[in-house]
N, C-alpha and C positions, 0 to 999 in steps of 0.2 A: 535376266534383265534387272537392272537396279530399280528399286522402288523409289518413287518420287511423287509429289503431289501434282498430278496431271492438270487438275483444274487451276491451281494457283499458277503453274508455269504458263498455261495457255492464256490465262487472264493477264499475266505480265506481258505476253506478246500482243494481246489486244490493246493494252494500255500504251505500249510502245508505238503501235500503229497510229495512234492519234497524233504523233509528232512527225509523221511522214510528210515529206515535201514532194507532192506529185501533181503539179499544176498542169502537166501535159497529158498524162494518161488517166488521172483520177484513180489509179490503182495503188492504194496505200497498203504497205506491208510492215508488220512488226515482227520481231523475233526476240525470244528470250532464251538465253543459253545458260544452262545449269552446270556449274563447275563442281568438281569432285569435293571441294572444300565448302560447298553450300552457297557460294556467291552466285548471283544471277546477273548476267550482263545482257542488256537489251540493246536493240538497234532498230532503225527504221530505214526505209528506202529514201534516197535523196536523188531526185531527178535533175537533169541539166538539159538546157536547150540543145546541146551537142549530146545526143543520146548515148554514145559509147562511154561518156564520162559519168553516167549514172552509177549509183552505188546501191547494192542490194542490202536489205535489212539483216540477212543472215551473216553476210561478210562484215557488216558494220559491228554486229555483236561479237563475232569471232575476233576481229582485229582489236576491238576494245579490250576483250578478255586477255588476248595475248600481250597487248601492250601493258597490261597490269600484272603480268607474270603468270597468268593461268595457262596451263598446257594440258590439263586432264579434264574431260567433260563427261557429264552423265547423260544429258539429253538436251534437245532443243525443241522449242515450240514455235510455230510459225502461223501467223494470222494475216490474211490479206484479201484483197479484192476491192470491189466498188460498193459492196453492201455495207451497212452500218453495224451489223451484228456479228460479224466474223463467222458466219455459218458455212461459207463455201470453202472447201479445202484449197489450200494454196501451197503447192509443193515447191521446194527450192529449185532454182534454175540449175542447169548443168554445172556452171562455174561454181556456184555455192556448194553443190554436192561434192565437187572435187576439193574445194577448200576445206570442207568439213572432214573429208577422208584423209587429209594431211595429218589430222590430229585424232581421228576417231576410227574405230573398227567397223566392220560390216554389221555388227549387231547394235550399233549406236542408235538409240530411239529418236525418231523424228516425229514429233507430235503435231498432227494437223487436226482440223475440226472434225474429221471423220475417223480419227483413231491414230494409233502408233504404227509407223512404218519403219522397218530397219533400213539404215542407210545403204546396206549392201543390196537391198532390193530396188532402191531408188537409183543406185549407181552400180550396175553390174559392169564388170570389166574396168574397174577403177585404174587410173594411170599411176604407176609407181616406177621409180627409178630402179634399175637392176642393182641387186646387192652384190658386193664383192665376195 
């Protein structure tokens, strides 16, 4: 596993969480995605009255990174919930796990408030297209 400043990455996720737009659920989430080149892309959840149109923090960070040319990632930190101090673990939803798996391997570290979880443990049986 790659070495990175876990505290700094988690604090970046907590900071991103403050920008969340969650008037319906009150469940605010922030994510901080560390790129191989050292850049950190953050994202927050954005709710919508039409719930299927909501955007997750993890996908916001990932899409922002990809739109800036990043394709290789070292870790992601996720902070979320209704508490103010980011102490409750907030695992990524299944869709976000699959989106991360598009770019990251099974050993990719997902940092939550309770520690690091390899992506492969969070998403066993990842969907992949058959290779020729």
